[in-house]
Backbone and ligand atoms as CSV (ligand in chain L), in Angstrom:
chain,resi,resn,atom,element,x,y,z
A,1,MET,N,N,99.911,144.121,84.722
A,1,MET,CA,C,99.103,143.622,85.731
A,1,MET,C,C,98.078,144.739,85.834
A,2,GLN,N,N,96.688,144.314,85.912
A,2,GLN,CA,C,95.701,145.334,86.204
A,2,GLN,C,C,95.460,145.173,87.684
A,3,THR,N,N,95.501,146.437,88.359
A,3,THR,CA,C,95.320,146.455,89.781
A,3,THR,C,C,93.751,146.876,90.087
A,4,ILE,N,N,92.909,147.016,89.311
A,4,ILE,CA,C,91.654,147.293,89.540
A,4,ILE,C,C,90.657,146.992,88.619
A,5,SER,N,N,90.787,146.565,87.346
A,5,SER,CA,C,90.067,146.728,86.211
A,5,SER,C,C,89.658,145.363,85.867
A,6,ASN,N,N,90.058,144.147,86.569
A,6,ASN,CA,C,89.695,142.926,85.998
A,6,ASN,C,C,88.248,142.549,86.805
A,7,ALA,N,N,87.517,141.545,86.242
A,7,ALA,CA,C,86.285,141.171,86.721
A,7,ALA,C,C,86.173,140.999,88.216
A,8,ILE,N,N,87.345,140.238,88.596
A,8,ILE,CA,C,87.142,139.832,90.084
A,8,ILE,C,C,87.305,141.191,91.010
A,9,GLN,N,N,88.395,142.227,90.653
A,9,GLN,CA,C,88.566,143.268,91.398
A,9,GLN,C,C,87.148,144.110,91.471
A,10,ILE,N,N,86.660,144.304,90.031
A,10,ILE,CA,C,85.503,145.037,89.984
A,10,ILE,C,C,84.290,144.642,90.880
A,11,ASN,N,N,84.266,143.263,90.958
A,11,ASN,CA,C,83.143,142.587,91.703
A,11,ASN,C,C,83.459,143.155,93.271
A,12,HIS,N,N,84.632,142.737,93.815
A,12,HIS,CA,C,84.923,143.161,95.123
A,12,HIS,C,C,84.411,144.697,95.619
A,13,CYS,N,N,84.888,145.423,94.371
A,13,CYS,CA,C,84.481,146.765,94.558
A,13,CYS,C,C,82.958,147.287,94.892
A,14,LEU,N,N,82.195,146.546,93.744
A,14,LEU,CA,C,80.909,146.516,93.993
A,14,LEU,C,C,80.233,145.914,95.173
A,15,LEU,N,N,80.768,144.798,95.625
A,15,LEU,CA,C,80.241,144.012,96.690
A,15,LEU,C,C,80.304,144.821,98.213
A,16,LYS,N,N,81.496,145.505,98.136
A,16,LYS,CA,C,81.701,146.165,99.385
A,16,LYS,C,C,80.673,147.014,99.717
A,17,THR,N,N,80.120,147.655,98.857
A,17,THR,CA,C,78.970,148.628,99.040
A,17,THR,C,C,77.579,148.021,99.717
A,18,VAL,N,N,77.363,146.976,99.004
A,18,VAL,CA,C,76.111,146.220,99.342
A,18,VAL,C,C,76.186,145.264,100.369
A,19,LEU,N,N,77.320,144.915,100.679
A,19,LEU,CA,C,77.645,144.174,102.019
A,19,LEU,C,C,77.502,144.930,103.188
A,20,GLN,N,N,77.647,146.104,103.510
A,20,GLN,CA,C,77.483,146.914,104.447
A,20,GLN,C,C,76.315,146.608,105.342
A,21,ASN,N,N,75.084,146.555,104.652
A,21,ASN,CA,C,74.082,146.444,105.479
A,21,ASN,C,C,73.233,144.877,105.289
A,22,ALA,N,N,74.071,144.157,104.560
A,22,ALA,CA,C,73.556,142.682,104.230
A,22,ALA,C,C,73.447,141.823,105.523
A,23,LYS,N,N,72.211,141.370,105.483
A,23,LYS,CA,C,71.840,140.271,106.728
A,23,LYS,C,C,72.039,138.903,106.261
A,24,LEU,N,N,71.964,138.452,105.004
A,24,LEU,CA,C,71.882,137.264,104.383
A,24,LEU,C,C,72.962,137.048,103.325
A,25,VAL,N,N,73.949,136.472,103.418
A,25,VAL,CA,C,74.986,136.558,102.205
A,25,VAL,C,C,75.231,134.914,102.030
A,26,ILE,N,N,75.122,134.647,100.620
A,26,ILE,CA,C,75.428,133.095,100.036
A,26,ILE,C,C,76.880,133.086,99.274
A,27,ASP,N,N,77.906,132.331,99.779
A,27,ASP,CA,C,78.984,132.274,98.649
A,27,ASP,C,C,78.511,130.731,98.201
A,28,ALA,N,N,78.144,130.543,96.901
A,28,ALA,CA,C,77.637,129.389,96.387
A,28,ALA,C,C,78.725,128.386,95.981
A,29,THR,N,N,79.773,128.968,95.773
A,29,THR,CA,C,80.872,128.231,95.348
A,29,THR,C,C,82.246,128.512,96.116
A,30,CYS,N,N,82.413,128.057,97.265
A,30,CYS,CA,C,83.562,128.612,98.336
A,30,CYS,C,C,84.889,128.109,97.898
A,31,GLY,N,N,84.918,127.067,97.348
A,31,GLY,CA,C,86.323,126.941,97.011
A,31,GLY,C,C,87.458,126.916,98.080
A,32,ASN,N,N,88.302,127.541,98.069
A,32,ASN,CA,C,89.584,128.110,98.944
A,32,ASN,C,C,89.241,128.867,100.034
A,33,GLY,N,N,88.165,129.521,99.842
A,33,GLY,CA,C,87.575,130.437,100.910
A,33,GLY,C,C,87.891,132.017,100.631
A,34,LEU,N,N,88.631,132.209,99.477
A,34,LEU,CA,C,88.945,133.705,99.498
A,34,LEU,C,C,87.891,134.468,99.267
A,35,ASP,N,N,86.832,134.054,98.453
A,35,ASP,CA,C,85.641,134.999,98.543
A,35,ASP,C,C,84.909,134.936,99.792
A,36,THR,N,N,84.740,133.822,100.337
A,36,THR,CA,C,84.126,133.709,101.691
A,36,THR,C,C,84.597,134.720,102.776
A,37,LEU,N,N,86.067,134.692,102.723
A,37,LEU,CA,C,86.589,135.649,103.718
A,37,LEU,C,C,86.525,137.009,103.406
A,38,PHE,N,N,86.540,137.373,102.106
A,38,PHE,CA,C,85.995,138.725,101.732
A,38,PHE,C,C,84.721,139.056,102.126
A,39,LEU,N,N,83.972,138.228,101.928
A,39,LEU,CA,C,82.551,138.463,102.248
A,39,LEU,C,C,82.291,138.812,103.786
A,40,ALA,N,N,83.020,137.970,104.304
A,40,ALA,CA,C,82.833,138.024,106.050
A,40,ALA,C,C,83.599,139.204,106.515
A,41,GLU,N,N,84.743,139.620,105.766
A,41,GLU,CA,C,85.544,140.931,106.297
A,41,GLU,C,C,84.608,142.032,105.976
A,42,ASN,N,N,83.948,142.050,105.061
A,42,ASN,CA,C,83.206,143.160,104.505
A,42,ASN,C,C,81.665,143.289,104.774
A,43,SER,N,N,80.954,142.306,105.679
A,43,SER,CA,C,79.700,142.398,105.836
A,43,SER,C,C,79.689,142.229,107.562
A,44,PRO,N,N,79.447,143.453,108.094
A,44,PRO,CA,C,79.511,143.526,109.652
A,44,PRO,C,C,78.410,142.753,110.196
A,45,VAL,N,N,77.154,142.896,109.443
A,45,VAL,CA,C,76.034,142.370,110.129
A,45,VAL,C,C,75.526,141.044,109.656
A,46,ALA,N,N,76.181,140.429,108.746
A,46,ALA,CA,C,75.671,139.409,107.954
A,46,ALA,C,C,75.825,137.920,108.650
A,47,LYS,N,N,74.843,136.969,107.980
A,47,LYS,CA,C,75.026,135.652,108.458
A,47,LYS,C,C,75.579,135.016,107.083
A,48,ILE,N,N,76.606,134.246,107.121
A,48,ILE,CA,C,77.032,133.991,105.729
A,48,ILE,C,C,76.846,132.333,105.558
A,49,TYR,N,N,76.551,131.786,104.399
A,49,TYR,CA,C,76.276,130.449,104.262
A,49,TYR,C,C,77.340,130.136,102.860
A,50,ALA,N,N,78.208,129.287,103.107
A,50,ALA,CA,C,79.161,128.951,102.234
A,50,ALA,C,C,79.154,127.696,101.797
A,51,PHE,N,N,78.730,127.245,100.304
A,51,PHE,CA,C,78.632,126.100,99.835
A,51,PHE,C,C,79.654,125.528,98.985
A,52,ASP,N,N,79.852,124.257,98.943
A,52,ASP,CA,C,80.895,123.750,98.022
A,52,ASP,C,C,80.421,122.026,98.089
A,53,ILE,N,N,80.709,121.474,96.917
A,53,ILE,CA,C,80.450,119.912,96.690
A,53,ILE,C,C,81.694,119.255,97.169
A,54,GLN,N,N,82.786,119.877,97.219
A,54,GLN,CA,C,84.078,119.223,97.508
A,54,GLN,C,C,84.281,119.395,99.121
A,55,PRO,N,N,84.525,118.215,99.875
A,55,PRO,CA,C,84.672,118.257,101.217
A,55,PRO,C,C,85.984,119.180,101.489
A,56,ALA,N,N,87.110,118.841,100.604
A,56,ALA,CA,C,88.341,119.596,100.648
A,56,ALA,C,C,88.321,120.958,100.664
A,57,ALA,N,N,87.406,121.464,99.709
A,57,ALA,CA,C,87.250,123.010,99.654
A,57,ALA,C,C,86.487,123.756,100.944
A,58,VAL,N,N,85.465,122.695,101.397
A,58,VAL,CA,C,84.927,123.431,102.456
A,58,VAL,C,C,85.797,123.362,103.764
A,59,GLU,N,N,86.597,122.382,103.705
A,59,GLU,CA,C,87.792,122.378,104.869
A,59,GLU,C,C,88.831,123.520,104.485
A,60,ASN,N,N,89.112,123.846,103.563
A,60,ASN,CA,C,89.965,124.906,103.179
A,60,ASN,C,C,89.246,126.352,103.592
A,61,THR,N,N,88.154,126.352,103.361
A,61,THR,CA,C,87.361,127.469,103.506
A,61,THR,C,C,87.178,127.808,105.060
A,62,LYS,N,N,86.924,126.578,105.737
A,62,LYS,CA,C,86.962,126.745,107.264
A,62,LYS,C,C,88.392,127.426,107.707
A,63,GLN,N,N,89.546,126.757,107.249
A,63,GLN,CA,C,90.639,127.332,107.783
A,63,GLN,C,C,91.080,128.683,107.474
A,64,GLN,N,N,90.539,128.788,106.118
A,64,GLN,CA,C,90.750,130.495,105.611
A,64,GLN,C,C,90.013,131.405,106.468
A,65,THR,N,N,88.948,131.193,107.156
A,65,THR,CA,C,87.844,132.011,107.497
A,65,THR,C,C,87.819,131.771,109.052
A,66,LEU,N,N,88.780,131.296,109.705
A,66,LEU,CA,C,88.747,130.931,111.223
A,66,LEU,C,C,88.276,132.129,112.102
A,67,PRO,N,N,88.867,133.286,111.936
A,67,PRO,CA,C,88.293,134.378,112.795
A,67,PRO,C,C,86.743,134.711,112.553
A,68,TYR,N,N,86.116,134.093,111.634
A,68,TYR,CA,C,84.732,134.693,111.386
A,68,TYR,C,C,83.875,133.587,111.609
A,69,LYS,N,N,84.286,132.401,111.884
A,69,LYS,CA,C,83.613,131.165,111.780
A,69,LYS,C,C,82.233,131.177,112.558
A,70,ASN,N,N,82.117,132.048,113.549
A,70,ASN,CA,C,80.834,132.213,114.248
A,70,ASN,C,C,79.525,132.753,113.306
A,71,LYS,N,N,79.950,133.332,112.324
A,71,LYS,CA,C,79.023,134.102,111.410
A,71,LYS,C,C,78.810,133.492,110.117
A,72,ILE,N,N,79.650,132.191,110.102
A,72,ILE,CA,C,79.582,131.493,108.719
A,72,ILE,C,C,79.090,130.009,108.995
A,73,THR,N,N,78.125,129.425,108.092
A,73,THR,CA,C,77.677,128.332,108.164
A,73,THR,C,C,78.295,127.396,106.970
A,74,TYR,N,N,79.194,126.439,107.148
A,74,TYR,CA,C,79.814,125.728,106.133
A,74,TYR,C,C,78.934,124.575,105.620
A,75,ILE,N,N,78.644,124.369,104.352
A,75,ILE,CA,C,77.774,123.323,103.790
A,75,ILE,C,C,78.399,122.698,102.700
A,76,CYS,N,N,78.618,121.338,102.655
A,76,CYS,CA,C,79.397,120.448,101.879
A,76,CYS,C,C,78.041,119.713,100.917
A,77,ASP,N,N,77.599,120.601,100.333
A,77,ASP,CA,C,76.277,120.303,99.283
A,77,ASP,C,C,76.453,121.007,98.168
A,78,SER,N,N,75.542,120.755,97.073
A,78,SER,CA,C,75.390,121.445,95.848
A,78,SER,C,C,74.576,122.780,96.367
A,79,HIS,N,N,75.013,124.081,95.622
A,79,HIS,CA,C,74.189,125.041,95.769
A,79,HIS,C,C,72.782,125.048,95.334
A,80,SER,N,N,72.433,123.911,94.490
A,80,SER,CA,C,71.098,123.534,93.988
A,80,SER,C,C,70.191,123.301,95.188
A,81,ASN,N,N,70.553,122.813,96.328
A,81,ASN,CA,C,70.108,122.319,97.384
A,81,ASN,C,C,69.898,123.454,98.539
A,82,VAL,N,N,70.139,124.611,97.896
A,82,VAL,CA,C,69.949,126.125,99.178
A,82,VAL,C,C,68.906,126.111,99.888
A,83,LYS,N,N,67.664,125.612,99.502
A,83,LYS,CA,C,66.458,125.760,99.955
A,83,LYS,C,C,66.303,124.719,101.317
A,84,LYS,N,N,67.077,123.788,101.112
A,84,LYS,CA,C,67.141,122.882,102.204
A,84,LYS,C,C,67.866,123.336,103.555
A,85,TYR,N,N,68.772,124.417,103.254
A,85,TYR,CA,C,69.663,124.869,104.436
A,85,TYR,C,C,68.975,126.286,104.838
A,86,ILE,N,N,68.514,126.901,104.090
A,86,ILE,CA,C,68.397,128.490,104.195
A,86,ILE,C,C,66.763,128.714,104.291
A,87,LYS,N,N,66.256,128.743,105.810
A,87,LYS,CA,C,64.892,129.070,105.958
A,87,LYS,C,C,64.636,130.343,106.181
A,88,GLN,N,N,65.688,131.347,106.612
A,88,GLN,CA,C,65.625,132.714,107.049
A,88,GLN,C,C,65.595,133.460,105.782
A,89,ILE,N,N,64.941,133.341,104.735
A,89,ILE,CA,C,64.984,134.449,103.708
A,89,ILE,C,C,64.342,135.522,103.874
A,90,PRO,N,N,64.434,136.595,103.069
A,90,PRO,CA,C,65.184,136.773,101.697
A,90,PRO,C,C,66.622,136.906,101.872
A,91,ILE,N,N,67.379,136.479,100.638
A,91,ILE,CA,C,68.739,136.819,100.591
A,91,ILE,C,C,69.200,138.034,99.942
A,92,ASP,N,N,70.120,138.620,100.712
A,92,ASP,CA,C,70.581,140.058,100.168
A,92,ASP,C,C,71.713,139.932,99.056
A,93,VAL,N,N,72.526,139.144,99.288
A,93,VAL,CA,C,73.717,138.849,98.210
A,93,VAL,C,C,74.084,137.336,98.107
A,94,ALA,N,N,74.121,136.726,96.781
A,94,ALA,CA,C,74.820,135.538,96.207
A,94,ALA,C,C,75.737,135.887,95.539
A,95,VAL,N,N,76.959,135.021,95.906
A,95,VAL,CA,C,78.088,135.209,94.940
A,95,VAL,C,C,78.541,133.778,94.435
A,96,PHE,N,N,78.417,133.692,93.178
A,96,PHE,CA,C,78.900,132.663,92.477
A,96,PHE,C,C,80.251,132.957,91.731
A,97,ASN,N,N,81.344,132.123,92.059
A,97,ASN,CA,C,82.399,132.193,91.447
A,97,ASN,C,C,82.801,130.713,90.630
A,98,LEU,N,N,82.530,130.739,89.417
A,98,LEU,CA,C,82.163,129.429,88.722
A,98,LEU,C,C,83.438,128.690,88.381
A,99,GLY,N,N,83.290,127.630,87.728
A,99,GLY,CA,C,84.566,126.775,87.212
A,99,GLY,C,C,85.018,125.749,88.132
A,100,TYR,N,N,86.270,125.630,88.069
A,100,TYR,CA,C,87.123,124.465,89.033
A,100,TYR,C,C,87.785,125.372,90.120
A,101,LEU,N,N,88.135,124.392,91.190
A,101,LEU,CA,C,89.049,124.903,92.288
A,101,LEU,C,C,90.417,124.815,91.842
A,102,PRO,N,N,90.893,126.363,91.928
A,102,PRO,CA,C,92.201,126.330,91.570
A,102,PRO,C,C,93.285,125.425,92.415
A,103,GLY,N,N,94.149,124.700,91.623
A,103,GLY,CA,C,94.828,124.047,92.600
A,103,GLY,C,C,94.384,122.397,92.736
A,104,ALA,N,N,93.204,122.293,92.257
A,104,ALA,CA,C,92.617,121.033,92.513
A,104,ALA,C,C,92.234,120.290,91.013
A,105,SER,N,N,91.411,119.174,91.289
A,105,SER,CA,C,91.139,118.428,89.920
A,105,SER,C,C,90.402,119.459,89.017
A,106,HIS,N,N,90.518,119.316,87.924
A,106,HIS,CA,C,89.704,120.396,86.805
A,106,HIS,C,C,88.778,119.520,86.254
A,107,LEU,N,N,88.468,118.149,86.823
A,107,LEU,CA,C,87.275,117.422,86.528
A,107,LEU,C,C,86.010,117.671,87.201
A,108,ILE,N,N,86.432,118.523,88.345
A,108,ILE,CA,C,85.115,118.751,89.333
A,108,ILE,C,C,84.915,120.369,88.963
A,109,MET,N,N,83.733,120.564,88.558
A,109,MET,CA,C,83.581,122.266,88.034
A,109,MET,C,C,82.021,122.214,88.216
A,110,THR,N,N,81.908,123.717,88.180
A,110,THR,CA,C,80.300,123.970,87.930
A,110,THR,C,C,79.807,123.561,86.635
A,111,HIS,N,N,78.612,123.183,86.394
A,111,HIS,CA,C,77.962,122.770,85.273
A,111,HIS,C,C,76.820,123.638,84.795
A,112,THR,N,N,76.786,124.044,83.488
A,112,THR,CA,C,75.557,124.809,83.144
A,112,THR,C,C,74.191,124.611,83.492
A,113,LYS,N,N,73.877,123.239,83.619
A,113,LYS,CA,C,72.493,122.798,83.879
A,113,LYS,C,C,72.209,123.186,85.316
A,114,THR,N,N,73.102,122.970,86.150
A,114,THR,CA,C,73.045,122.904,87.629
A,114,THR,C,C,72.982,124.411,87.908
A,115,THR,N,N,73.937,125.365,87.431
A,115,THR,CA,C,74.028,126.645,87.458
A,115,THR,C,C,72.675,127.390,87.230
A,116,LEU,N,N,72.232,127.215,86.093
A,116,LEU,CA,C,70.925,127.804,85.677
A,116,LEU,C,C,69.737,127.393,86.641
A,117,GLU,N,N,69.711,126.124,86.903
A,117,GLU,CA,C,68.726,125.523,87.884
A,117,GLU,C,C,68.830,126.371,89.175
A,118,THR,N,N,69.919,126.437,89.549
A,118,THR,CA,C,70.326,127.120,90.848
A,118,THR,C,C,69.951,128.561,90.654
A,119,LEU,N,N,70.127,129.346,89.726
A,119,LEU,CA,C,69.766,130.687,89.530
A,119,LEU,C,C,68.437,130.891,89.658
A,120,ASP,N,N,67.523,130.033,88.910
A,120,ASP,CA,C,66.228,129.954,89.104
A,120,ASP,C,C,65.687,130.079,90.603
A,121,ILE,N,N,66.366,129.346,91.338
A,121,ILE,CA,C,66.037,129.220,92.699
A,121,ILE,C,C,66.370,130.437,93.371
A,122,MET,N,N,67.437,130.827,93.279
A,122,MET,CA,C,68.253,131.714,94.064
A,122,MET,C,C,67.477,133.080,93.761
A,123,ARG,N,N,67.062,133.433,92.550
A,123,ARG,CA,C,66.489,134.696,92.176
A,123,ARG,C,C,64.971,134.793,92.855
A,124,GLN,N,N,64.313,133.597,93.106
A,124,GLN,CA,C,63.210,133.638,93.733
A,124,GLN,C,C,63.380,134.312,95.253
A,125,LEU,N,N,64.544,133.637,95.796
A,125,LEU,CA,C,64.927,133.993,97.304
A,125,LEU,C,C,65.301,135.424,97.790
A,126,LEU,N,N,65.787,136.000,96.369
A,126,LEU,CA,C,66.278,137.360,96.595
A,126,LEU,C,C,65.510,138.179,97.110
A,127,LYS,N,N,65.894,139.149,98.072
A,127,LYS,CA,C,65.226,140.235,98.505
A,127,LYS,C,C,65.078,141.399,97.380
A,128,THR,N,N,64.090,142.364,97.468
A,128,THR,CA,C,64.295,143.530,96.557
A,128,THR,C,C,65.391,144.073,96.729
A,129,ASN,N,N,66.085,144.639,95.642
A,129,ASN,CA,C,67.441,145.300,95.711
A,129,ASN,C,C,68.549,144.329,95.842
A,130,GLY,N,N,68.171,143.025,96.203
A,130,GLY,CA,C,69.279,142.131,96.574
A,130,GLY,C,C,70.080,141.873,95.197
A,131,ILE,N,N,71.208,141.265,95.442
A,131,ILE,CA,C,72.175,141.146,94.089
A,131,ILE,C,C,72.833,139.790,94.128
A,132,ILE,N,N,72.722,139.112,92.890
A,132,ILE,CA,C,73.448,137.933,92.409
A,132,ILE,C,C,74.629,138.357,91.675
A,133,SER,N,N,75.782,138.064,92.215
A,133,SER,CA,C,76.936,138.134,91.346
A,133,SER,C,C,77.806,136.900,90.919
A,134,ILE,N,N,77.913,136.906,89.683
A,134,ILE,CA,C,78.486,135.565,88.932
A,134,ILE,C,C,79.691,135.930,88.269
A,135,THR,N,N,80.775,135.270,88.750
A,135,THR,CA,C,81.960,135.418,87.822
A,135,THR,C,C,82.125,134.277,86.927
A,136,ALA,N,N,82.145,134.221,85.616
A,136,ALA,CA,C,82.127,133.089,84.557
A,136,ALA,C,C,83.595,133.039,83.986
A,137,TYR,N,N,84.054,132.054,83.697
A,137,TYR,CA,C,85.236,131.749,82.960
A,137,TYR,C,C,85.112,131.187,81.559
A,138,PRO,N,N,85.125,131.982,80.577
A,138,PRO,CA,C,84.885,131.588,79.088
A,138,PRO,C,C,86.292,130.718,78.492
A,139,GLY,N,N,87.141,130.710,79.304
A,139,GLY,CA,C,88.617,130.241,78.976
A,139,GLY,C,C,88.761,128.788,78.925
A,140,HIS,N,N,87.909,128.127,79.174
A,140,HIS,CA,C,87.846,126.549,79.190
A,140,HIS,C,C,86.426,126.192,78.596
A,141,THR,N,N,86.479,124.882,77.994
A,141,THR,CA,C,85.216,124.339,77.266
A,141,THR,C,C,83.726,124.417,77.883
A,142,GLU,N,N,83.703,123.854,79.212
A,142,GLU,CA,C,82.506,123.775,79.878
A,142,GLU,C,C,82.422,125.247,80.359
A,143,GLY,N,N,83.215,126.040,80.845
A,143,GLY,CA,C,83.275,127.329,81.320
A,143,GLY,C,C,82.731,128.307,80.105
A,144,LYS,N,N,82.989,128.061,78.846
A,144,LYS,CA,C,82.701,128.876,77.501
A,144,LYS,C,C,80.956,128.487,77.303
A,145,ARG,N,N,80.688,127.279,77.629
A,145,ARG,CA,C,79.186,127.046,77.240
A,145,ARG,C,C,78.246,127.583,78.317
A,146,GLU,N,N,78.947,127.605,79.806
A,146,GLU,CA,C,78.135,128.096,80.934
A,146,GLU,C,C,77.959,129.708,80.689
A,147,TYR,N,N,79.169,130.180,80.277
A,147,TYR,CA,C,79.088,131.780,80.105
A,147,TYR,C,C,78.127,131.935,78.843
A,148,ASN,N,N,78.162,131.370,77.637
A,148,ASN,CA,C,77.063,131.560,76.706
A,148,ASN,C,C,75.727,131.410,77.253
A,149,ALA,N,N,75.420,130.377,77.861
A,149,ALA,CA,C,74.192,130.153,78.598
A,149,ALA,C,C,73.633,131.168,79.436
A,150,LEU,N,N,74.590,131.761,80.310
A,150,LEU,CA,C,74.179,132.842,81.150
A,150,LEU,C,C,73.994,133.933,80.485
A,151,LEU,N,N,74.498,134.281,79.221
A,151,LEU,CA,C,74.467,135.334,78.536
A,151,LEU,C,C,72.855,135.311,78.171
A,152,ASN,N,N,72.532,134.108,77.497
A,152,ASN,CA,C,71.123,133.898,76.926
A,152,ASN,C,C,70.279,134.034,78.116
A,153,TYR,N,N,70.436,133.395,79.144
A,153,TYR,CA,C,69.474,133.363,80.297
A,153,TYR,C,C,69.179,134.749,80.809
A,154,THR,N,N,70.369,135.603,81.167
A,154,THR,CA,C,70.268,136.824,81.700
A,154,THR,C,C,69.504,137.999,80.636
A,155,LYS,N,N,69.765,137.490,79.335
A,155,LYS,CA,C,69.197,138.525,78.405
A,155,LYS,C,C,67.651,138.563,78.471
A,156,ALA,N,N,67.167,137.087,78.829
A,156,ALA,CA,C,65.775,136.840,78.763
A,156,ALA,C,C,64.993,137.313,80.031
A,157,MET,N,N,65.863,137.821,81.172
A,157,MET,CA,C,65.306,138.178,82.189
A,157,MET,C,C,64.438,139.410,82.098
A,158,ASP,N,N,63.438,139.381,82.781
A,158,ASP,CA,C,62.185,140.396,82.843
A,158,ASP,C,C,62.899,141.719,83.274
A,159,LYS,N,N,63.093,142.814,82.533
A,159,LYS,CA,C,63.938,144.058,82.958
A,159,LYS,C,C,63.015,144.853,83.902
A,160,HIS,N,N,61.860,144.505,84.213
A,160,HIS,CA,C,60.912,145.306,85.302
A,160,HIS,C,C,61.241,144.409,86.492
A,161,THR,N,N,61.746,143.238,86.602
A,161,THR,CA,C,61.812,142.480,87.835
A,161,THR,C,C,63.369,142.430,88.123
A,162,TYR,N,N,64.025,142.301,87.102
A,162,TYR,CA,C,65.677,142.455,87.389
A,162,TYR,C,C,66.523,143.168,86.320
A,163,THR,N,N,67.466,143.804,87.018
A,163,THR,CA,C,68.548,144.710,86.105
A,163,THR,C,C,69.630,143.889,86.137
A,164,VAL,N,N,70.216,143.580,84.787
A,164,VAL,CA,C,71.386,142.774,84.644
A,164,VAL,C,C,72.651,143.466,83.797
A,165,GLY,N,N,73.606,143.526,84.380
A,165,GLY,CA,C,74.824,144.212,83.826
A,165,GLY,C,C,75.839,143.135,83.724
A,166,TRP,N,N,76.752,143.383,82.651
A,166,TRP,CA,C,77.908,142.295,82.381
A,166,TRP,C,C,79.260,143.142,82.352
A,167,TYR,N,N,80.458,142.701,82.767
A,167,TYR,CA,C,81.487,143.419,82.774
A,167,TYR,C,C,82.721,142.252,82.293
A,168,GLN,N,N,83.516,142.784,81.374
A,168,GLN,CA,C,84.488,142.022,80.894
A,168,GLN,C,C,85.489,142.637,80.208
A,169,LEU,N,N,86.643,142.463,80.417
A,169,LEU,CA,C,87.787,143.126,79.771
A,169,LEU,C,C,87.679,142.801,78.381
A,170,HIS,N,N,87.770,143.885,77.394
A,170,HIS,CA,C,87.411,143.787,76.076
A,170,HIS,C,C,88.541,143.355,75.046
A,171,ASN,N,N,89.859,143.891,75.344
A,171,ASN,CA,C,90.822,143.409,74.654
A,171,ASN,C,C,91.695,142.227,75.204
A,172,HIS,N,N,91.368,141.503,75.815
A,172,HIS,CA,C,91.745,140.267,76.238
A,172,HIS,C,C,90.832,139.050,75.883
A,173,ILE,N,N,91.446,137.884,75.336
A,173,ILE,CA,C,90.616,136.883,74.878
A,173,ILE,C,C,90.150,136.019,76.025
A,174,ASP,N,N,88.738,135.681,75.951
A,174,ASP,CA,C,88.204,134.783,76.990
A,174,ASP,C,C,88.366,135.401,78.360
A,175,ALA,N,N,88.658,136.403,78.598
A,175,ALA,CA,C,88.833,136.942,79.880
A,175,ALA,C,C,87.380,136.786,80.983
A,176,PRO,N,N,87.850,136.489,82.162
A,176,PRO,CA,C,86.535,136.239,83.129
A,176,PRO,C,C,85.644,137.269,83.103
A,177,ALA,N,N,84.426,136.822,83.097
A,177,ALA,CA,C,83.288,137.860,82.941
A,177,ALA,C,C,82.302,137.968,84.201
A,178,LEU,N,N,82.037,139.030,84.406
A,178,LEU,CA,C,81.098,139.401,85.626
A,178,LEU,C,C,79.914,139.758,85.329
A,179,CYS,N,N,78.845,139.046,86.172
A,179,CYS,CA,C,77.530,139.395,85.655
A,179,CYS,C,C,76.897,139.946,87.137
A,180,TRP,N,N,76.222,140.915,87.062
A,180,TRP,CA,C,75.568,141.347,88.171
A,180,TRP,C,C,73.858,141.377,87.941
A,181,ILE,N,N,73.178,140.777,88.849
A,181,ILE,CA,C,71.697,140.832,88.573
A,181,ILE,C,C,71.214,141.471,89.803
A,182,GLU,N,N,70.501,142.603,89.805
A,182,GLU,CA,C,69.683,143.243,90.919
A,182,GLU,C,C,68.095,143.071,90.805
A,183,LYS,N,N,67.563,142.535,91.823
A,183,LYS,CA,C,65.953,142.482,91.802
A,183,LYS,C,C,65.479,143.680,92.131
A,184,GLN,N,N,64.328,144.011,91.322
A,184,GLN,CA,C,63.802,145.264,91.269
A,184,GLN,C,C,62.552,145.268,92.229
A,185,GLY,N,N,62.141,146.374,92.794
A,185,GLY,CA,C,60.954,146.382,93.503
A,185,GLY,C,C,59.522,146.221,92.903
L,1,SAH,N1,N,85.417,131.175,95.511
L,1,SAH,C1,C,86.552,130.218,95.473
L,1,SAH,C2,C,86.722,129.627,93.965
L,1,SAH,C3,C,85.525,128.799,93.371
L,1,SAH,S1,S,86.067,127.596,92.335
L,1,SAH,C4,C,87.767,130.810,95.858
L,1,SAH,O1,O,87.625,132.007,96.424
L,1,SAH,O2,O,88.756,130.162,96.146
L,1,SAH,C5,C,84.534,126.898,92.012
L,1,SAH,C6,C,84.187,126.056,93.027
L,1,SAH,O3,O,82.708,125.337,92.745
L,1,SAH,C7,C,84.959,124.571,93.094
L,1,SAH,O4,O,85.431,124.443,94.624
L,1,SAH,C8,C,83.765,123.443,93.015
L,1,SAH,O5,O,84.220,122.307,93.858
L,1,SAH,C9,C,82.456,124.274,93.525
L,1,SAH,N2,N,81.366,123.746,92.775
L,1,SAH,C10,C,81.241,122.986,91.685
L,1,SAH,N3,N,79.810,122.685,91.455
L,1,SAH,C11,C,79.063,123.167,92.652
L,1,SAH,C12,C,77.726,122.888,92.980
L,1,SAH,N4,N,76.892,122.478,92.352
L,1,SAH,N5,N,77.606,123.648,94.381
L,1,SAH,C13,C,78.388,124.049,95.097
L,1,SAH,N6,N,79.773,124.150,94.618
L,1,SAH,C14,C,80.088,123.857,93.523
């Protein structure tokens, strides 16, 4: 078992630093609320918006994050509608944990088209030096499509405006992959 080297753990290590001064943080796929809880615990001054299209996921996230409920707005809607809910831009950190909800129907998952459309919106709303973190799961069919599309999408991002890095275990097949996007000044 890896104690620190998988994509999720690396993501959390990196996020801890940027969350310290973050004022506006988005969990674009809150699921069971584990990431939302992590974001709330590690962002002393942030307002957090947690999105999910599944009512059960939003409810699970509420239960998971009860001690922090005053700093979290829970939204049962697609992250593609982010502009409808967030007026107080720019965004400091947006976190996407793609795929399907562990323990729930595998028929409901993030989809390539919506994910890329949302990234188009989210990157515009991001502040200078703001971060978009995406964990992608190439181990299932739609996840692989989404991962490949993200590799292409991020490769084409203008390097003067965005810095993009990827991290993935190299000797595991189809391991979860982490993408970090930082907006440049
Ligand atoms: N971060 C979660 C796991 C996320 S799983 C945790 O820590 O538990 C991916 C989630 O994305 C699922 O709950 C799914 O319902 C949600 N999802 C799929 N499409 C979405 C969309 N367009 N907008 C918001 N959430 C979406």
